[in-house]
C-alpha positions in Angstrom: 24.6 45.5 9.2 22.2 43.3 7.3 23.4 39.9 6.1 21.1 40.4 3.1 19.3 43.5 1.8 16.7 43.2 -1.0 15.8 46.6 -2.4 13.1 48.0 -4.7 10.9 44.8 -4.5 7.2 44.5 -5.1 6.5 42.9 -1.8 3.6 40.3 -1.6 3.6 39.2 2.0 1.6 36.0 1.8 -1.6 37.2 3.6 -3.4 38.1 0.4 -2.9 41.8 1.1 -2.2 44.1 -1.9 1.4 44.3 -3.1 3.5 47.3 -2.0 6.9 48.6 -2.8 9.4 47.9 0.0 12.9 46.8 0.9 13.6 43.9 3.2 16.6 43.3 5.4 17.7 39.9 6.7 19.9 39.2 9.7 20.7 35.8 11.3 18.3 33.9 9.1 15.3 36.1 10.0 13.5 39.1 8.5 15.0 42.0 10.4 13.1 45.0 8.9 10.7 45.8 6.1 10.3 49.3 4.7 12.4 51.9 3.1 15.8 50.7 4.2 19.4 51.9 3.9 22.7 50.9 5.4 25.4 48.4 4.9 24.7 44.8 3.9 27.0 41.8 3.2 24.9 41.1 0.1 22.4 43.4 -1.7 19.9 42.4 -4.4 18.2 44.9 -6.6 14.7 43.4 -7.1 13.4 46.1 -9.4 10.5 44.7 -11.4 10.3 41.5 -9.3 7.9 40.2 -6.7 9.3 39.3 -3.3 7.2 36.6 -1.6 7.5 34.1 1.2 9.0 30.7 0.3 6.4 28.2 -0.8 5.2 25.4 1.4 4.6 22.0 -0.2 2.6 19.8 2.2 2.7 16.6 0.1 6.0 15.2 -1.0 7.9 11.9 -0.9 11.5 13.3 -0.6 12.3 11.0 2.3 14.8 8.9 0.2 15.9 11.4 -2.4 17.5 13.7 0.1 20.3 11.2 0.5 21.5 11.6 -3.1 20.0 15.0 -3.8 19.9 17.2 -0.6 18.8 20.2 -2.7 15.5 18.4 -3.2 15.2 19.4 -6.9 13.2 20.3 -8.8 11.0 21.7 -6.0 13.8 24.0 -4.7 14.1 25.6 -8.1 10.3 26.3 -8.2 10.5 28.4 -5.1 9.6 25.7 -2.5 11.5 26.4 0.8 9.5 24.0 3.1 8.3 20.4 2.4 6.4 17.8 4.3 7.5 14.2 3.5 6.4 10.8 4.8 2.9 11.0 3.3 0.5 8.2 2.5 2.0 6.0 5.2 5.3 5.7 3.3 7.9 7.1 5.5 11.3 5.2 5.7 11.4 5.6 9.5 11.1 4.0 11.9 13.1 1.1 10.4 14.5 -2.3 11.2 17.0 -4.5 9.4 14.2 -6.9 8.5 11.8 -4.2 7.3 14.2 -2.3 5.1 14.2 -4.6 2.0 10.4 -4.8 2.1 9.9 -1.0 2.4 12.5 -0.4 -0.3 10.7 -2.6 -2.8 7.3 -1.3 -1.7 8.4 2.3 -2.4 9.8 1.3 -5.8 6.4 -0.2 -6.7 3.9 2.2 -5.2 5.8 5.5 -5.5 7.6 4.9 -8.7 11.2 5.3 -7.4 13.7 3.1 -9.2 14.8 0.3 -6.9 18.4 0.5 -8.0 18.4 4.1 -6.9 16.9 3.2 -3.6 19.4 0.4 -3.1 22.5 2.4 -4.0 21.5 5.9 -2.9 20.1 5.3 0.5 22.0 3.8 3.5 19.0 2.1 5.2 20.9 1.7 8.5 19.0 3.7 11.0 16.2 2.5 13.3 14.3 5.1 15.2 12.7 8.2 13.8 15.2 10.3 15.7 18.0 8.4 14.1 16.6 9.2 10.6 16.1 12.9 11.4 19.6 13.2 12.7 20.8 12.0 9.3 18.8 14.8 7.7 19.9 17.6 10.1 22.4 19.9 8.5 22.4 18.3 5.1 19.2 19.5 3.4 18.6 22.5 1.2 15.1 23.3 2.2 13.2 23.1 5.5 11.8 19.5 5.9 9.3 18.0 8.2 8.4 14.3 8.1 5.3 12.4 9.0 5.5 8.9 10.6 4.1 6.5 8.0 1.7 3.7 8.9 3.1 1.1 6.6 6.6 1.6 8.0 5.3 1.5 11.6 3.3 -1.6 11.0 6.1 -3.5 9.2 8.6 -2.7 11.9 6.3 -3.8 14.7 4.5 -6.8 13.1 7.1 -8.1 10.7 5.7 -10.1 7.8 2.3 -10.3 9.6 1.9 -6.7 8.6 1.4 -7.8 5.0 -1.6 -10.1 5.6 -3.1 -9.7 9.1 -4.8 -7.3 11.5 -2.8 -6.3 14.5 -3.2 -8.0 17.8 -4.0 -5.9 20.9 -0.3 -6.2 21.9 1.0 -5.2 18.5 -1.4 -2.2 18.4 0.0 -1.0 21.8 3.5 -1.3 20.5 2.6 0.7 17.4 1.0 3.4 19.5 4.1 3.6 21.7 6.5 3.7 18.7 4.4 6.4 17.1 4.4 8.5 20.3 8.2 8.1 20.5 8.6 9.1 16.9 6.5 12.2 17.5 8.6 13.1 20.6 11.7 12.7 18.4 10.2 15.1 15.8 7.7 13.4 13.5 5.1 16.0 12.4 2.2 13.5 12.8 0.8 10.3 11.3 0.1 9.4 7.7 -1.7 6.4 6.2 -3.4 5.0 3.1 -6.4 2.8 2.5 -6.4 3.3 -1.2 -6.8 0.3 -3.5 -4.1 1.8 -5.8 -1.5 1.2 -3.1 0.0 -2.3 -3.6 3.5 -3.5 -2.7 6.2 -5.2 -4.9 4.3 -8.5 -4.9 1.0 -6.8 -5.9 -0.4 -7.3 -2.4 -2.0 -4.4 -0.4 0.5 -2.3 1.5 0.5 -2.9 5.2 -1.7 0.1 6.1 -4.5 -1.3 4.0 -4.7 -4.3 6.3 -5.4 -2.1 9.3 -8.8 -2.1 11.0 -10.7 1.1 11.4 -10.1 0.8 15.1 -6.3 0.7 14.5 -6.4 3.8 12.3 -8.4 5.8 14.9 -6.2 4.6 17.8 -3.1 5.7 16.0 -4.7 9.1 15.1 -5.6 9.5 18.8 -1.9 9.3 19.6 -1.3 12.5 17.7 -3.8 14.3 19.9 -1.5 13.7 22.9 1.3 15.8 21.3 1.3 19.5 20.3 1.8 20.7 16.7 0.8 17.4 14.9 -1.4 16.7 11.9 -2.9 13.7 10.1 -2.7 12.7 6.4 -4.6 10.0 4.6 -5.0 8.6 1.1 -8.6 7.4 1.1 -8.8 6.2 -2.5 -9.5 7.4 -6.1 -13.2 6.6 -6.4 -16.2 8.4 -5.0 -16.4 8.5 -1.2 -18.9 6.4 0.5 -20.0 6.5 4.2 -17.0 4.5 5.2 -14.4 6.9 3.9 -16.2 10.0 5.1 -16.8 8.6 8.6 -13.2 7.3 8.8 -11.6 10.7 8.0 -14.0 12.5 10.3 -13.4 10.1 13.2 -9.6 10.2 12.8 -9.8 14.0 12.9 -12.0 13.9 16.0 -9.9 11.3 17.8 -6.8 13.4 17.4 -8.4 16.8 17.6 -6.3 17.6 14.6 -6.8 18.5 10.9 -6.6 15.6 8.4 -5.6 16.3 4.9 -6.1 13.9 2.0 -4.7 13.6 -1.5 -5.8 14.6 -4.1 -8.5 16.6 -6.0 -8.1 17.0 -9.8 -10.5 19.3 -11.8 -11.1 18.0 -15.3 -13.9 18.0 -17.8 -17.1 16.4 -16.8 -16.2 15.5 -13.2 -18.3 18.0 -11.4 -20.5 15.4 -9.5 -17.4 13.4 -8.6 -15.7 16.5 -7.1 -18.9 17.5 -5.2 -18.9 14.1 -3.6 -15.2 14.4 -2.6 -15.5 17.9 -1.2 -18.6 16.8 0.8 -16.1 14.9 3.0 -15.1 18.3 4.5 -18.7 19.3 5.1 -19.3 15.9 6.8 -16.4 16.4 9.1 -17.3 20.0 10.0 -20.8 19.0 11.0 -19.3 16.6 13.5 -16.7 19.1 14.8 -13.7 17.8 12.9 -11.6 19.1 10.0 -10.9 17.3 6.7 -9.0 19.2 4.0 -8.6 18.2 0.4 -5.3 18.9 -1.4 -6.0 20.2 -4.9 -3.8 20.0 -7.9 -3.3 23.3 -9.8 -3.9 21.5 -13.1 -4.3 18.0 -14.5 -0.9 16.5 -14.8 0.1 14.5 -17.8 0.0 10.9 -16.5 2.4 8.3 -18.0 1.3 4.6 -17.5 2.8 1.3 -18.3 1.8 -2.4 -18.0 5.1 -3.3 -16.3 4.6 -1.5 -13.0 0.8 -1.3 -13.4 0.4 1.6 -11.0 -3.1 3.1 -11.2 -4.1 0.5 -13.8 -4.3 -2.0 -10.9 -7.2 0.0 -9.5 -9.5 -1.2 -12.3 -11.9 -4.0 -11.4 -10.2 -7.4 -11.8 -6.8 -6.0 -12.8 -4.9 -6.2 -9.5 -4.3 -9.9 -9.8 -2.7 -9.4 -13.2 0.1 -7.3 -11.8 0.9 -10.0 -9.2 2.0 -12.2 -12.1 5.7 -12.4 -13.2 6.3 -10.6 -16.5 6.3 -13.7 -18.7 3.1 -15.0 -17.2 1.5 -11.6 -17.3 2.3 -11.3 -21.1 0.6 -14.7 -21.6 -2.4 -13.6 -19.6 -2.7 -10.3 -21.6 -2.4 -12.2 -24.9 -5.6 -14.2 -24.2 -8.6 -12.8 -26.0 -11.1 -13.9 -23.4 -9.2 -12.4 -20.6 -8.8 -9.2 -22.6 -12.6 -8.8 -22.8 -12.9 -9.3 -19.1 -10.2 -6.7 -18.3 -11.8 -4.2 -20.7 -15.2 -4.6 -19.0 -13.6 -4.2 -15.6 -11.8 -1.0 -16.6 -15.0 0.5 -18.0 -17.0 -0.4 -14.9 -15.1 2.2 -12.9 -16.3 5.7 -12.0 -14.7 9.1 -11.4 -11.0 9.3 -12.0 -10.5 5.7 -13.1 -13.3 5.7 -15.7 -11.6 8.2 -17.9 -8.5 6.1 -17.9 -10.4 3.4 -19.8 -10.6 5.5 -23.0 -8.0 3.4 -24.7 -8.4 5.1 -28.1 -7.2 8.4 -26.6 -3.9 7.1 -25.2 -0.7 8.4 -26.9 2.6 6.5 -26.9 5.2 8.4 -25.1 8.1 6.0 -25.2 8.6 2.7 -27.0 11.5 0.5 -28.3 9.9 1.2 -31.7 10.6 4.9 -32.0 8.3 5.2 -35.0 5.3 4.7 -32.6 6.1 7.6 -30.3 3.7 10.4 -30.4 1.0 8.4 -32.1 -2.6 7.9 -30.8 -3.8 4.4 -30.1 -7.0 5.2 -32.1 -4.9 5.8 -35.3 -2.7 2.7 -34.7 -5.8 0.5 -34.1 -7.5 1.7 -37.3 -4.3 1.0 -39.3 -4.1 -2.5 -37.8 -7.8 -3.2 -38.1 -8.3 -4.0 -34.4 -10.0 -2.6 -31.4 -8.1 0.1 -29.5 -7.7 -2.0 -26.4 -6.2 -4.9 -28.5 -3.8 -2.4 -30.2 -2.6 -1.0 -26.9 -2.0 -4.5 -25.4 -0.3 -5.8 -28.6 2.1 -2.8 -28.6 2.9 -3.2 -25.0 3.5 -7.0 -25.3 5.9 -6.5 -28.3 7.8 -4.0 -26.1 8.0 -6.5 -23.1 5.5 -4.3 -21.3 7.9 -1.3 -21.2 5.8 0.9 -23.5 4.9 4.2 -21.8 1.5 5.6 -22.6 0.2 9.1 -22.0 -3.2 8.7 -20.3 -6.2 10.6 -21.8 -6.3 14.3 -20.9 -9.1 16.5 -22.1 -7.9 19.9 -23.3 -8.2 22.7 -20.8 -10.7 25.5 -21.5 -11.9 28.7 -19.8 -14.7 26.8 -18.0 -12.2 24.2 -16.5 -9.8 26.9 -15.4 -12.7 28.8 -13.7 -13.7 25.7 -11.8 -10.1 25.2 -10.7 -9.8 28.7 -9.5 -13.0 28.3 -7.5 -11.5 25.3 -5.8 -8.1 27.0 -5.1 -9.9 29.5 -3.0 -12.3 27.0 -1.3 -11.7 26.9 2.4 -12.1 23.1 2.3 -9.0 22.8 0.1 -5.3 23.6 0.0 -3.3 23.9 -3.2 -0.6 21.3 -3.3 -0.7 17.5 -4.0 2.7 17.7 -5.8 3.8 14.1 -4.9 7.3 15.5 -5.5 10.0 12.9 -5.1 7.6 10.1 -6.2 6.2 8.7 -9.4 9.4 9.9 -11.1 8.5 8.4 -14.5 4.8 9.2 -14.3 3.7 12.7 -13.4 5.1 16.3 -13.4 3.0 17.9 -10.7 6.2 19.0 -8.8 6.1 22.3 -10.7 2.6 23.3 -9.3 3.9 26.5 -7.6 5.2 28.2 -10.7 2.3 26.9 -12.7 -0.1 28.6 -10.3 1.8 31.9 -10.4 1.7 31.8 -14.2 -2.1 31.6 -14.0 -2.1 35.1 -12.5 -1.4 36.3 -16.1 -4.7 34.8 -17.2 -7.3 37.5 -17.1 -9.9 37.2 -14.3 -8.5 33.9 -12.9 -6.4 34.7 -9.8 -4.2 37.6 -8.6 -0.6 37.3 -7.8 -1.4 38.2 -4.2 -3.9 35.4 -3.9 -1.7 32.9 -5.7 1.1 33.6 -3.3 -1.2 33.3 -0.3 -2.3 29.8 -1.6 1.3 28.8 -1.8 2.5 30.2 1.5 0.3 31.2 4.4 -2.5 28.8 3.6 -0.4 25.6 3.7 1.8 26.9 6.5 -1.3 27.2 8.6 -2.5 23.7 7.7 0.8 22.3 8.9 0.9 24.7 11.9 4.3 26.1 11.0 5.7 28.8 13.4 7.3 31.9 11.9 6.9 30.8 8.2 4.6 31.5 5.4 4.3 35.3 5.8 6.8 38.2 5.3 6.9 39.6 8.8 9.6 41.1 10.9 11.1 38.5 13.2 9.9 35.6 11.1 12.2 33.2 9.2 13.7 34.5 6.0 12.4 32.0 3.6 12.0 34.1 0.4 11.4 33.9 -3.3 12.0 36.5 -6.0 10.3 36.1 -9.3 9.3 38.0 -12.4 5.4 38.0 -12.6 5.6 38.4 -16.3 7.6 35.3 -17.0 7.3 33.0 -14.0 6.2 29.4 -14.8 7.4 25.9 -15.4 9.6 25.0 -18.3 8.9 22.0 -20.5 8.9 18.5 -18.9 11.7 16.3 -20.0 13.7 13.2 -19.0 16.8 13.5 -16.9 19.0 10.5 -16.2 20.6 11.8 -13.0 19.3 9.3 -10.3 21.7 6.8 -8.7 22.2 4.0 -11.3 21.7 6.5 -14.1 18.0 6.0 -13.8 15.5 8.4 -15.3 13.2 11.0 -13.8 10.8 13.6 -15.2 12.0 17.1 -14.7 11.1 20.7 -15.5 13.1 23.8 -14.9 11.5 27.0 -13.5 11.4 30.2 -15.5 11.3 33.7 -14.1 12.6 32.7 -10.6 15.7 34.7 -9.9 16.4 33.9 -6.3 15.3 31.3 -3.7 16.4 32.0 -0.1 16.2 29.6 2.8 16.7 30.8 6.3 18.5 33.9 4.9 20.8 31.9 2.6 20.6 32.0 -1.2 20.1 28.5 -2.5 19.0 29.1 -6.1 20.2 32.0 -8.2 19.1 32.4 -11.8 18.2 28.8 -12.2 21.4 27.4 -10.7 21.7 25.9 -7.2 24.4 27.5 -5.1 25.3 24.3 -3.2 24.3 25.8 0.1 22.2 23.5 2.4 20.7 25.8 5.0 17.4 23.9 5.5 16.1 23.1 9.0 14.6 19.8 10.1 11.2 20.8 11.4 10.1 19.0 14.6 6.6 18.9 15.9 5.9 21.1 18.9 9.1 23.0 18.4 8.6 24.3 14.9 4.9 23.7 14.7 1.9 24.5 16.9 -1.5 23.0 17.3 -3.8 24.8 14.9 -7.4 25.9 15.4 -10.0 24.5 13.1 -11.6 27.9 12.6 -11.2 29.0 8.9 -9.4 32.3 8.5 -10.2 34.6 5.6 -7.7 36.5 3.5 -6.5 39.8 4.7 -9.0 42.5 3.7 -11.7 39.9 2.8 
């Protein structure tokens, strides 16, 4: 008897092969049979008119903390994601110490946009080792979850406050290497770090990983090479890559003998040269025998910014020091006309992703204490006030105690941009993902990337359903080295998604006040997804979570394998 029988499905197996009609039977959490099936089952689903696909794999999330107050890991679970990797960018919350916990909590609030009150009240912060943390997760998570060991956590636990302003001594580096090795033996999927100038802690200072020497980064990467089924992740920065960034990523990959993925590529109008530079990092690594893979966003997310947290804005030339000031002093600083001129020049001196953010006239007010301003463009408000756009933006923010939320400029999408995106989705130097789910809760809505990509299969000539599913399943599963996941295959794990190809997509982004402390997060429901099944158990049905938590904690070497660098084409290609 099957535990679950799905009948009359349009089966898309994840390899890129053409869809076919089939039934699928599940027993003991695995796919028992695929074909024309009959016989008794404890549960039967008639999937007429729907696509049956493997569950989606999200390689870049920050759900490390959220799982304590929301073990379903919404909204990802509603958008068909059945496996996530957390602990990215060096920001895991294990290993941990009593001394490190307050610092890491405040750092996460600042750099990853998680309300500090939610972190304080919703997370226990009482473990120490990586194994202790994973033991807390085991048996209480709704999707499969693997976690990287984060560099900033590792550094802060080993070095204490020195991690925030100093390079490691030889003895401290040896302790970090030993702690990383222990964390991997206890299940960590690998090592993550950040050298990005956008990553600053609660005091506006560089996060600990940014204080590391090149030698420290390479030495810690090398530890991963001593253990099977591991990978590397890095945030190198948001500007064009120079020799340092390309060499660093290549050398980390070579030191470990592992793939290194970095976050993130965004295709937008006029950034062709910028993207060519970023993608060249993969070519640079391949010439040396390593592998560097870019995570690419499906579309350009709507970015919400404010002058209270300053995230991303602090990457402008000369702006970082401003966000180290207390709010009252910051307001006084931003009120000075001479300083405004210097800040404007610094912002416009940027290139690539940051340069477009300095188009002040194109900002739109998303939220303000003065509700009459919401939805209005800065250009129009500046004209009405008879001032420059930058002055209007700062005046509005100051009147709102810096709590005004602005929508960053976003050029409208056209056919040419979508064609460029589709080309990058299928580039073997890139993996679709970069959701940042669980982080930047008031800032971006990239968490719905999976249903967004599937909806693009309805756009003529862009991508097929079969290839879209492949990009969400087998491709990222291979990057992580997952065993028995990412493809519909007899004997493999029954992580499954049923969706209507004619209606699947993300719903409108909206605010939900459901975090601990009644704090807000951006959210979007999924449309057209009828069932999400994790390890053979239905977790989401017709948009509602069932309350079941059948996810597995994925451990390196047990649930993952060391992956070859050789690119693998789609089936039939």
